[in-house]
C-alpha positions as CSV (number, residue, x, y, z in Angstrom):
1,M,386.7,29.7,-27.5
2,S,382.9,29.5,-27.1
3,L,380.3,27.9,-29.3
4,R,376.6,28.1,-29.3
5,L,374.6,24.9,-29.1
6,D,372.7,24.1,-32.2
7,H,369.7,22.8,-30.4
8,A,367.3,24.6,-28.0
9,V,367.2,23.4,-24.4
10,P,363.6,23.7,-23.2
11,G,363.2,26.2,-20.4
12,L,366.8,27.3,-20.4
13,Y,369.0,29.8,-22.2
14,D,371.2,28.9,-25.1
15,F,374.5,28.0,-23.5
16,A,378.1,28.4,-24.7
17,P,380.3,25.4,-23.7
18,M,383.6,26.2,-21.9
19,R,385.6,24.1,-24.4
20,E,385.0,23.2,-28.0
21,Q,383.6,19.7,-28.5
22,R,384.7,17.2,-31.1
23,K,382.0,15.9,-33.5
24,S,382.2,12.5,-31.8
25,E,381.4,14.1,-28.4
26,R,378.4,16.0,-29.6
27,S,375.0,14.5,-28.8
28,T,371.9,14.9,-30.8
29,A,369.5,14.9,-27.9
30,P,369.2,18.0,-25.6
31,E,370.8,17.6,-22.2
32,N,369.5,18.6,-18.8
33,F,371.5,21.2,-17.0
34,V,371.5,22.0,-13.3
35,R,372.6,24.9,-11.2
36,P,375.9,24.5,-9.2
37,R,374.0,24.6,-5.9
38,D,371.8,21.7,-7.0
39,A,374.8,19.8,-8.3
40,A,376.5,20.3,-4.9
41,V,373.4,18.8,-3.2
42,Q,373.4,15.8,-5.5
43,L,377.1,15.1,-5.1
44,Q,376.9,15.8,-1.3
45,I,379.7,18.4,-1.4
46,S,379.9,22.1,-0.7
47,Y,379.0,24.8,-3.2
48,P,382.5,26.4,-3.0
49,T,384.0,23.0,-4.0
50,I,381.7,22.9,-7.1
51,K,382.8,26.4,-8.0
52,Q,386.5,25.5,-7.6
53,W,386.1,22.4,-9.8
54,I,384.5,24.5,-12.5
55,Y,387.3,27.1,-12.3
56,Q,390.0,24.4,-12.4
57,R,388.1,22.7,-15.2
58,K,387.8,19.4,-13.2
59,L,384.0,19.7,-13.8
60,Q,382.7,20.6,-17.3
61,A,380.2,23.4,-17.2
62,V,378.6,25.9,-19.6
63,K,378.1,29.6,-19.1
64,T,374.8,31.3,-19.7
65,P,374.7,34.7,-21.5
66,G,374.1,36.2,-18.0
67,G,377.4,34.7,-16.7
68,H,376.0,31.9,-14.6
69,Y,377.3,28.4,-14.8
70,R,375.2,25.3,-15.5
71,I,376.4,21.8,-15.2
72,P,375.2,18.9,-17.5
73,Q,373.5,16.1,-15.6
74,S,375.7,13.6,-17.3
75,E,378.7,15.3,-15.7
76,I,377.1,14.9,-12.3
77,D,376.3,11.3,-13.0
78,R,379.9,10.7,-14.0
79,L,381.1,11.8,-10.6
80,L,378.3,10.1,-8.7
81,Y,379.1,6.7,-10.2
82,R,382.8,7.1,-9.5
83,S,382.1,7.4,-5.8
84,R,379.1,5.0,-5.5
85,G,379.7,2.2,-8.0
86,H,379.4,2.0,-11.8
87,N,376.4,-0.3,-11.9
88,E,373.4,-1.2,-9.7
89,G,375.2,-4.3,-8.3
90,E,378.2,-2.2,-7.1
91,R,375.9,0.4,-5.6
92,R,373.9,-2.2,-3.8
93,V,377.1,-3.7,-2.2
94,T,377.9,-0.2,-0.9
95,F,374.5,0.0,0.9
96,Q,375.4,-3.1,3.0
97,R,378.8,-1.7,4.1
98,I,377.2,0.5,6.8
99,S,378.9,1.3,10.1
100,G,375.7,1.2,12.1
101,R,375.8,-1.8,14.5
102,N,372.1,-1.8,15.3
103,Q,370.9,-3.8,12.3
104,L,367.9,-6.0,13.1
105,V,367.2,-8.6,10.4
106,G,363.6,-9.6,9.9
107,R,360.8,-10.3,7.4
108,I,358.8,-7.6,5.6
109,V,355.2,-8.0,6.6
110,D,353.7,-4.9,4.9
111,V,354.8,-2.3,2.3
112,R,352.4,0.6,1.7
113,V,353.3,3.2,-0.9
114,S,351.5,6.5,-1.1
115,G,352.8,9.4,-3.2
116,L,356.4,10.2,-2.2
117,V,356.4,8.1,1.0
118,A,356.5,4.3,1.6
119,Q,355.7,2.7,5.0
120,V,357.6,-0.5,5.5
121,T,356.8,-2.8,8.4
122,L,359.3,-5.6,9.5
123,S,358.7,-8.4,11.9
124,V,361.9,-8.9,14.0
125,G,361.6,-11.6,16.7
126,G,357.9,-11.2,17.0
127,Q,358.1,-7.4,17.3
128,L,357.0,-5.0,14.5
129,I,359.3,-2.2,13.4
130,T,357.8,0.4,11.0
131,S,359.9,2.8,8.9
132,L,358.9,5.6,6.6
133,I,361.1,5.9,3.6
134,T,360.8,7.5,0.2
135,S,358.8,5.6,-2.4
136,G,361.7,5.9,-4.7
137,A,364.0,4.0,-2.2
138,A,361.3,1.3,-1.8
139,R,361.1,0.9,-5.6
140,E,364.9,0.8,-6.0
141,M,365.3,-1.9,-3.3
142,D,362.2,-3.7,-4.8
143,L,360.8,-4.2,-1.3
144,K,358.0,-6.8,-1.2
145,K,356.0,-8.6,1.5
146,G,357.9,-11.8,2.7
147,Q,361.4,-10.6,1.8
148,T,364.2,-10.5,4.3
149,A,365.4,-7.0,5.2
150,A,367.2,-5.3,8.0
151,A,366.2,-2.3,10.0
152,L,369.2,0.0,10.6
153,I,368.5,1.9,13.8
154,K,370.5,5.1,14.1
155,A,369.5,7.6,16.8
156,T,365.8,8.1,16.4
157,E,365.5,7.0,12.8
158,V,365.0,3.5,11.4
159,M,366.2,2.8,7.8
160,I,365.4,-0.3,5.8
161,I,368.1,-2.3,4.1
162,R,367.3,-5.2,1.7
163,V,369.3,-8.3,2.7
């Protein structure tokens, strides 16, 4: 049974949910929908897996009038938090459980954020290590000059972990 959503989703078609929702499940605010390929990237799984989850109804999705599937962002978030922790504290603990053995702990001596990129410089035993990370990651870790952090060296890349 399909229903039409009562509210318009800006920039998208009117969708028909795959199952009827109870009144208690309906939200008043419009929800963001993503394409299955984008959902696969966010969940770090393959596109065929996403499609199978939709067909097996393990993943809630809506079908456009053109026959394409769209997945609510809340459904992706539900699966993300299941694998990476329910709150910020649990997700932060996951960051520190990294198999890389080349972790050099030092002090942050400089953080420069410009657009999408942040340049973080650590002083480790008198040596400076610089890493380019996304500005979003720098904000999430709340990196500031003087804090203790670790440089995780893997192959030719250096990642920053707040300690």
